[in-house]
LOTORDO-670706 format. One line per 5 residues: number of its first residue (from 1); for each residue x, y, z of N, C-alpha, C. Coordinates in Angstrom, 1 decimal. Layout:
N
NUM = X:Y:Z:X:Y:Z:X:Y:Z; ...
END
This chain:
235
1 = 106.8:90.9:93.9:105.7:91.3:92.9:106.2:92.5:92.1; 106.8:93.5:92.7:107.2:94.7:91.9:108.3:94.3:90.8; 109.2:93.3:91.2:110.2:92.9:90.2:109.5:92.2:89.1; 108.5:91.3:89.4:107.8:90.6:88.3:107.1:91.6:87.4; 106.4:92.5:88.0:105.7:93.5:87.2:106.7:94.3:86.3
6 = 107.8:94.6:86.9:108.8:95.4:86.1:109.3:94.6:84.9; 109.6:93.3:85.1:110.0:92.4:84.0:108.9:92.3:82.9; 107.6:92.1:83.4:106.5:92.0:82.4:106.4:93.3:81.6; 106.5:94.4:82.3:106.4:95.7:81.6:107.5:95.9:80.5; 108.8:95.5:80.9:109.9:95.6:80.0:109.7:94.6:78.8
11 = 109.2:93.4:79.1:109.0:92.4:78.1:108.0:92.9:77.0; 106.9:93.6:77.5:105.9:94.1:76.6:106.6:95.2:75.7; 107.4:96.1:76.3:108.0:97.1:75.6:109.0:96.6:74.5; 109.7:95.5:74.9:110.6:95.0:73.9:109.9:94.4:72.8; 108.7:93.8:73.0:107.9:93.2:72.0:107.4:94.2:71.1
16 = 107.1:95.4:71.6:106.5:96.5:70.8:107.5:97.2:70.0; 108.8:97.1:70.4:109.9:97.7:69.6:110.3:99.1:70.1; 111.1:99.8:69.3:111.8:101.0:69.8:110.8:102.1:69.9; 109.6:102.0:69.3:108.6:103.1:69.4:107.8:103.1:70.7; 108.1:102.2:71.6:107.4:102.1:72.9:107.8:103.3:73.7
21 = 106.8:104.0:74.3:107.0:105.3:75.0:107.9:105.1:76.2; 107.8:103.9:76.8:108.4:103.7:78.1:109.8:103.0:77.9; 110.3:103.0:76.7:111.5:102.2:76.4:112.7:103.2:75.9; 113.8:103.0:76.5:115.0:103.7:76.0:115.9:102.5:75.5; 116.5:102.7:74.3:117.3:101.6:73.7:118.4:102.2:72.9
26 = 119.3:101.2:72.4:120.4:101.6:71.6:120.1:101.6:70.1; 118.8:101.4:69.7:118.5:101.3:68.3:118.9:102.6:67.6; 119.5:102.4:66.4:119.9:103.5:65.6:121.2:104.2:66.0; 121.8:103.7:67.0:123.0:104.4:67.5:124.2:103.7:66.9; 125.3:104.4:66.5:126.5:103.9:66.0:127.2:103.0:67.1
31 = 127.8:101.9:66.7:128.6:101.1:67.6:129.8:101.8:68.0; 130.1:102.0:69.3:131.3:102.6:69.8:132.5:101.9:69.2; 133.6:102.7:69.0:134.8:102.1:68.5:135.8:101.7:69.6; 135.6:102.3:70.7:136.5:102.0:71.9:135.6:102.0:73.2; 136.1:101.2:74.1:135.6:101.2:75.5:136.6:101.9:76.4
36 = 136.2:103.0:77.0:137.1:103.7:77.9:136.6:103.7:79.3; 137.4:103.2:80.2:137.0:103.1:81.6:137.9:103.9:82.5; 137.3:104.8:83.3:138.1:105.6:84.2:137.8:105.1:85.6; 138.8:104.8:86.4:138.7:104.3:87.8:139.2:105.4:88.7; 138.4:105.7:89.7:138.7:106.8:90.7:138.6:106.2:92.1
41 = 139.6:106.3:92.9:139.5:105.9:94.3:138.5:106.8:95.0; 137.8:106.1:95.9:136.8:106.9:96.7:137.5:107.9:97.6; 138.8:107.7:97.8:139.6:108.7:98.6:140.0:110.0:97.8; 139.9:109.9:96.5:140.5:111.0:95.7:139.4:111.9:95.1; 138.9:112.8:96.0:137.9:113.7:95.5:138.4:114.7:94.5
46 = 139.7:115.0:94.6:140.3:115.9:93.6:140.4:115.2:92.2; 140.4:113.9:92.1:140.4:113.2:90.8:139.1:113.4:90.1; 138.0:113.4:90.9:136.7:113.6:90.3:136.5:115.0:89.7; 137.1:116.0:90.4:136.9:117.4:90.0:138.0:117.9:89.2; 139.0:117.1:88.8:140.1:117.6:88.1:139.8:118.0:86.7
51 = 140.2:119.3:86.3:139.9:119.7:84.9:140.8:119.1:83.9; 141.9:118.4:84.4:142.8:117.8:83.5:142.4:116.4:83.0; 141.2:115.9:83.5:140.7:114.6:83.1:140.6:114.5:81.6; 141.2:113.5:81.0:141.2:113.3:79.5:139.7:113.1:79.0; 139.4:113.8:78.0:138.1:113.6:77.4:138.2:112.7:76.2
56 = 137.5:111.5:76.2:137.6:110.6:75.1:136.9:111.1:73.9; 137.0:110.5:72.8:136.4:110.9:71.5:134.9:110.6:71.6; 134.2:111.2:70.6:132.7:111.0:70.6:132.3:109.6:70.3; 133.1:108.8:69.6:132.8:107.4:69.3:133.2:106.4:70.4; 133.6:106.9:71.5:134.0:106.1:72.6:132.8:105.9:73.6
61 = 132.7:104.7:74.1:131.8:104.4:75.3:132.6:104.6:76.5; 132.3:105.6:77.3:133.1:106.0:78.5:132.4:105.7:79.8; 133.0:105.0:80.7:132.5:104.8:82.0:133.3:105.3:83.1; 132.7:105.7:84.2:133.4:106.1:85.4:133.1:105.2:86.6; 134.1:104.6:87.1:133.9:103.7:88.3:134.5:104.3:89.5
66 = 133.8:104.4:90.6:134.3:104.8:91.9:134.7:103.6:92.7; 136.0:103.4:93.0:136.5:102.2:93.7:136.5:102.4:95.2; 135.8:101.5:96.0:135.8:101.7:97.4:137.2:101.7:98.0; 137.4:102.4:99.1:138.8:102.5:99.7:138.7:101.8:101.1; 139.9:101.7:101.7:140.0:101.1:103.0:139.3:102.0:104.1
71 = 139.1:103.2:103.8:138.4:104.2:104.7:136.9:104.0:104.8; 136.4:103.2:103.9:134.9:102.9:103.9:134.1:104.1:103.7; 133.1:104.3:104.6:132.2:105.4:104.5:132.9:106.8:104.8; 134.1:106.7:105.4:134.8:108.0:105.6:135.4:108.6:104.4; 135.5:107.8:103.3:136.1:108.3:102.1:135.2:109.4:101.4
76 = 135.7:110.5:100.9:134.8:111.5:100.4:133.9:111.1:99.2; 134.2:110.1:98.5:133.4:109.7:97.4:132.7:108.3:97.7; 132.6:108.0:98.9:132.1:106.7:99.3:130.6:106.5:98.9; 129.9:107.6:98.9:128.4:107.4:98.5:128.2:106.9:97.1; 129.2:107.1:96.2:129.1:106.7:94.8:130.0:105.5:94.5
81 = 130.7:105.0:95.6:131.6:103.8:95.4:130.8:102.5:95.2; 131.3:101.6:94.4:130.7:100.4:94.1:131.6:99.2:94.2; 131.2:98.1:94.8:132.1:96.9:94.8:132.2:96.3:93.4; 131.3:96.7:92.5:131.5:96.2:91.2:132.7:96.7:90.5; 133.2:97.9:91.0:134.4:98.5:90.4:135.6:97.6:90.7
86 = 135.7:97.0:91.9:136.8:96.0:92.2:136.6:94.8:91.3; 135.4:94.3:91.1:135.2:93.1:90.3:135.7:93.4:88.9; 135.4:94.6:88.4:135.8:95.0:87.0:137.3:95.1:86.9; 138.0:95.6:87.9:139.4:95.7:87.9:140.1:94.3:87.9; 139.5:93.4:88.7:140.0:92.0:88.7:139.8:91.4:87.4
91 = 138.7:91.6:86.7:138.5:91.1:85.3:139.5:91.6:84.3; 139.9:92.9:84.5:140.9:93.5:83.7:142.3:93.1:84.1; 142.5:92.6:85.3:143.9:92.3:85.8:144.6:93.5:86.2; 143.9:94.5:86.6:144.4:95.8:87.0:144.4:96.0:88.5; 145.4:96.7:89.1:145.4:97.0:90.5:144.4:98.1:90.9
96 = 144.0:98.1:92.2:143.2:99.2:92.7:144.0:100.4:92.7; 143.5:101.5:92.1:144.3:102.8:92.0:144.3:103.5:93.4; 145.4:104.1:93.7:145.5:104.9:94.9:144.9:106.3:94.6; 144.8:106.7:93.3:144.2:107.9:93.0:143.2:107.7:91.8; 143.7:107.5:90.6:142.9:107.2:89.4:143.7:106.5:88.4
101 = 143.0:105.8:87.5:143.6:105.1:86.4:142.6:105.0:85.2; 143.1:104.7:84.0:142.2:104.6:82.9:142.6:103.5:82.0; 141.7:102.8:81.4:142.0:101.7:80.4:141.2:102.0:79.1; 141.7:101.6:78.0:141.1:101.8:76.7:141.2:100.5:75.9; 140.1:100.0:75.4:140.0:98.8:74.6:139.3:99.0:73.3
106 = 139.9:98.5:72.2:139.2:98.7:70.9:138.0:97.7:70.8; 137.0:98.1:70.2:135.9:97.2:69.8:136.2:96.5:68.5; 136.5:95.2:68.6:137.1:94.5:67.5:136.2:93.7:66.6; 134.9:93.4:67.0:134.1:92.5:66.2:132.7:93.0:65.8; 132.6:94.3:65.6:131.3:94.9:65.4:130.6:94.4:64.1
111 = 131.4:94.0:63.1:130.8:93.6:61.9:130.1:92.3:62.0; 130.5:91.4:62.9:129.9:90.1:63.1:128.9:90.1:64.2; 128.8:91.1:65.0:127.9:91.1:66.2:127.1:92.4:66.2; 125.8:92.2:66.5:124.9:93.3:66.7:124.4:93.2:68.2; 124.7:94.3:68.9:124.3:94.3:70.3:123.2:95.3:70.6
116 = 122.2:95.0:71.4:121.2:95.9:71.7:121.0:95.9:73.2; 120.9:97.1:73.8:120.6:97.3:75.2:119.4:98.2:75.3; 118.6:97.9:76.3:117.4:98.7:76.5:116.9:98.7:78.0; 116.1:99.7:78.3:115.5:99.7:79.7:114.2:100.4:79.6; 113.4:100.1:80.6:112.1:100.8:80.8:112.1:101.8:81.8
121 = 111.0:102.2:82.4:110.9:103.2:83.4:111.2:102.6:84.8; 111.6:103.4:85.7:111.9:103.0:87.1:110.6:102.7:87.8; 110.6:101.5:88.5:109.4:101.1:89.2:109.8:100.5:90.6; 109.4:101.2:91.7:109.7:100.6:93.0:111.1:100.5:93.3; 112.0:101.4:92.8:113.4:101.3:93.1:114.2:100.4:92.2
126 = 113.6:99.9:91.1:114.2:99.0:90.1:114.0:99.6:88.7; 115.0:99.2:87.9:114.9:99.6:86.5:115.0:98.3:85.6; 114.0:98.0:84.9:114.0:96.8:84.1:115.0:97.0:82.9; 115.9:96.1:82.6:116.9:96.3:81.6:117.2:95.0:80.9; 117.7:95.1:79.6:117.9:94.0:78.8:119.2:94.2:78.0
131 = 119.8:93.1:77.6:120.9:93.0:76.7:120.7:91.9:75.8; 120.9:92.1:74.5:120.7:91.0:73.4:121.7:91.1:72.4; 122.3:90.0:72.1:123.3:89.9:71.0:122.9:89.0:69.9; 123.0:89.5:68.7:122.8:88.7:67.5:124.1:88.6:66.8; 124.5:87.4:66.5:125.9:87.2:66.0:125.9:86.1:64.9
136 = 126.8:86.2:64.0:127.1:85.1:63.0:128.1:84.1:63.5; 128.7:84.5:64.7:129.6:83.6:65.3:129.0:83.1:66.7; 129.7:82.2:67.3:129.3:81.8:68.6:130.6:81.3:69.3; 130.6:81.3:70.7:131.8:80.8:71.4:132.2:79.4:71.0; 133.5:79.2:71.1:134.0:77.8:70.9:133.4:77.0:72.1
141 = 133.2:75.7:71.9:132.6:74.9:72.9:133.3:75.0:74.3; 134.6:75.2:74.3:135.3:75.3:75.5:135.5:76.8:76.0; 134.8:77.7:75.3:135.0:79.1:75.6:133.6:79.7:76.0; 133.6:80.7:76.9:132.4:81.5:77.2:132.7:83.0:77.0; 131.6:83.7:76.6:131.7:85.1:76.5:131.1:85.8:77.7
146 = 131.6:86.9:78.0:131.1:87.7:79.2:130.3:88.9:78.7; 129.1:89.0:79.1:128.2:90.1:78.8:128.0:91.0:80.0; 128.4:92.3:79.8:128.3:93.3:80.9:127.2:94.2:80.5; 126.2:94.2:81.4:125.0:95.2:81.3:125.2:96.1:82.5; 125.4:97.4:82.2:125.8:98.4:83.3:124.8:99.5:83.4
151 = 124.2:99.7:84.6:123.4:100.9:84.8:124.3:102.1:85.1; 124.1:103.1:84.4:125.0:104.3:84.6:124.1:105.5:84.8; 124.6:106.5:85.6:124.0:107.8:85.8:124.8:108.8:85.0; 124.2:109.4:84.0:124.9:110.3:83.1:124.9:111.7:83.8; 126.0:112.1:84.3:126.1:113.4:85.0:126.6:114.5:84.0
156 = 125.8:115.5:83.8:126.3:116.6:82.9:127.5:117.3:83.4; 128.3:117.9:82.4:129.4:118.7:82.7:129.0:119.8:83.6; 129.8:120.1:84.7:129.5:121.2:85.6:128.5:120.8:86.7; 128.0:119.6:86.7:127.1:119.1:87.8:127.9:118.3:88.8; 127.5:118.3:90.0:128.0:117.4:91.1:129.5:117.5:91.2
161 = 130.1:118.7:90.9:131.5:118.9:91.0:132.4:118.3:89.9; 131.8:117.8:88.9:132.6:117.3:87.8:132.7:118.3:86.6; 133.9:118.6:86.1:134.0:119.6:85.0:133.6:119.0:83.7; 133.4:117.7:83.6:133.1:117.1:82.3:132.0:116.0:82.5; 131.3:115.7:81.4:130.2:114.7:81.5:130.8:113.3:81.9
166 = 130.1:112.6:82.8:130.5:111.3:83.3:129.4:110.3:83.2; 129.7:109.1:82.9:128.8:108.0:83.0:129.1:107.2:84.3; 128.6:107.6:85.4:128.9:107.0:86.7:128.2:105.6:86.8; 129.0:104.6:87.0:128.5:103.2:87.2:127.7:103.1:88.5; 126.4:102.7:88.4:125.6:102.5:89.5:125.2:101.1:89.9
171 = 125.2:100.2:88.9:124.9:98.8:89.1:125.4:98.0:87.9; 125.6:96.7:88.1:126.2:95.9:87.0:125.5:94.5:87.1; 125.2:94.0:85.9:124.8:92.6:85.7:125.8:92.0:84.8; 126.5:90.9:85.3:127.5:90.2:84.5:127.0:88.8:84.2; 126.9:88.5:82.9:126.4:87.2:82.5:127.4:86.4:81.7
176 = 127.4:85.1:81.8:128.3:84.2:81.0:127.5:83.6:80.0; 127.9:83.7:78.7:127.2:83.2:77.6:128.0:82.1:76.9; 127.5:81.0:76.7:128.2:79.9:75.8:127.2:79.1:75.0; 125.9:79.2:75.3:124.9:78.4:74.5:123.9:79.4:74.0; 123.9:79.8:72.7:123.0:80.7:72.1:121.6:80.1:71.9
181 = 120.6:81.0:71.9:119.3:80.6:71.4:119.3:80.6:69.9; 118.7:79.6:69.2:118.7:79.6:67.8:117.4:80.2:67.2; 117.5:81.1:66.2:116.4:81.6:65.5:116.1:80.8:64.3; 114.9:80.3:64.1:114.6:79.5:62.9:114.7:80.4:61.7; 115.2:79.8:60.6:115.3:80.4:59.3:116.3:81.6:59.4
186 = 117.3:81.5:60.2:118.2:82.6:60.4:119.6:82.1:60.6; 120.6:82.8:60.1:122.0:82.4:60.3:122.5:82.9:61.6; 121.8:83.7:62.3:122.3:84.4:63.5:122.0:83.5:64.8; 123.0:83.6:65.7:122.8:83.0:67.0:122.4:84.2:67.9; 121.6:83.9:68.9:121.0:84.9:69.7:121.3:84.6:71.2
191 = 121.8:85.6:71.9:122.0:85.6:73.4:121.2:86.7:73.9; 120.5:86.5:75.1:119.8:87.6:75.7:119.7:87.4:77.2; 119.5:88.6:77.9:119.3:88.6:79.3:118.4:89.7:79.6; 117.5:89.5:80.5:116.5:90.6:80.9:116.4:90.5:82.4; 116.7:91.6:83.1:116.7:91.6:84.6:116.3:93.0:85.1
196 = 115.7:93.0:86.3:115.5:94.3:87.0:116.8:94.7:87.7; 117.3:95.9:87.6:118.5:96.4:88.2:118.1:97.3:89.4; 118.6:97.1:90.5:118.4:98.0:91.7:119.0:99.3:91.5; 118.2:100.4:91.8:118.7:101.8:91.7:119.2:102.1:93.1; 120.5:102.4:93.2:121.1:102.7:94.5:120.6:104.0:95.1
201 = 120.6:104.1:96.4:120.2:105.3:97.0:121.1:106.5:96.6; 120.6:107.6:96.3:121.3:108.8:95.9:121.4:109.0:94.4; 121.0:108.0:93.6:121.0:108.1:92.2:119.8:108.9:91.7; 120.0:109.7:90.6:118.9:110.5:90.1:118.2:109.7:89.0; 117.0:109.2:89.1:116.4:108.3:88.1:116.3:108.9:86.7
206 = 116.1:110.2:86.6:116.0:110.8:85.3:117.3:110.8:84.5; 118.4:110.5:85.2:119.8:110.5:84.5:120.2:109.1:84.2; 119.4:108.1:84.6:119.8:106.7:84.4:119.6:106.2:83.0; 120.5:105.3:82.5:120.4:104.6:81.3:121.3:103.4:81.4; 121.3:102.6:80.3:122.2:101.4:80.4:123.2:101.4:79.2
211 = 124.3:100.8:79.5:125.3:100.5:78.5:125.7:99.0:78.6; 126.3:98.5:77.5:126.7:97.1:77.6:127.8:96.8:76.6; 128.5:95.7:76.8:129.5:95.2:75.9:129.6:93.7:76.1; 130.2:93.0:75.1:130.5:91.6:75.2:132.0:91.3:75.0; 132.6:90.5:75.8:134.0:90.2:75.7:134.1:88.7:75.4
216 = 135.1:88.3:74.6:135.4:86.9:74.4:136.3:86.3:75.5; 136.6:85.1:75.4:137.4:84.4:76.4:138.8:85.0:76.6; 139.3:85.8:75.7:140.6:86.4:75.8:140.5:87.9:76.2; 139.3:88.3:76.6:139.1:89.7:77.1:138.9:90.7:76.0; 138.8:90.3:74.7:138.6:91.3:73.7:137.2:91.7:73.6
221 = 137.0:93.0:73.4:135.6:93.6:73.4:135.1:93.4:71.9; 134.1:92.5:71.8:133.5:92.2:70.5:132.6:93.2:70.0; 131.8:93.8:70.9:130.8:94.8:70.5:130.3:95.6:71.7; 129.7:96.7:71.5:129.3:97.5:72.6:128.1:98.4:72.2; 127.3:98.8:73.2:126.1:99.6:72.8:125.7:100.5:74.0
226 = 125.0:101.5:73.8:124.5:102.4:74.9:123.1:102.9:74.5; 122.2:102.9:75.5:120.8:103.3:75.3:120.7:104.8:75.2; 119.7:105.3:74.5:119.4:106.7:74.4:117.9:106.8:74.6; 117.5:107.8:75.3:116.1:108.0:75.6:115.6:109.2:74.7; 114.7:109.0:73.9:114.2:110.1:73.0:113.4:111.1:73.9
231 = 113.4:112.4:73.6:112.6:113.3:74.3:111.1:113.0:74.1; 110.2:113.3:75.1:108.8:113.0:75.0:108.2:113.4:73.7; 108.5:114.6:73.2:107.8:115.1:72.0:108.2:114.3:70.7; 109.4:113.5:70.8:109.8:112.7:69.7:109.3:111.3:69.7; 108.6:110.9:70.8:108.1:109.5:70.9:106.8:109.3:70.2
END
């Protein structure tokens, strides 16, 4: 029942648009030019706190994945580790790092694709979130696109032992898109997904937001977006 209520609330917010008080969205934000992903082994506490960690540019969408280790709960960063990190490494064709690694991908199709991500307020341990793509293109009949909707906890620089701001991955929704919804009287093809995302134990709800991107069948990042929550006085 809580999950149904959460989806109904988010659906109402989406219908009301970006001015809805309970909605955080990517509306009005510039499309990132690169997707930067930092992977840290749950064994490498020093990697998390290293002052030498490269700071990406302001136009980059940057994520921090904590990769589970063979030590399980005995690893120092195990509380923030996610099995989704291994799934993402497999999708990238990258090995599990013994310490840390980083990948960078250009966003190559922003002119043809408009991506929107949004989320509502936390309810009963879940956060209702959505990802929507409007595009003048669509996948080839034999091709599928991958849509990644990621719940992140934005940790400020100097907090939780990190010398720089991090977008710690907390949950992931991966969708496969190949059949768009058609909008009447429009040249755009539309794909969308709306789901409740579980908030893991230990996450700080006030720091949570969503980011997303879409990849084609060759792994190229077509577009990306990240939600922003306006301060209460600006809503």
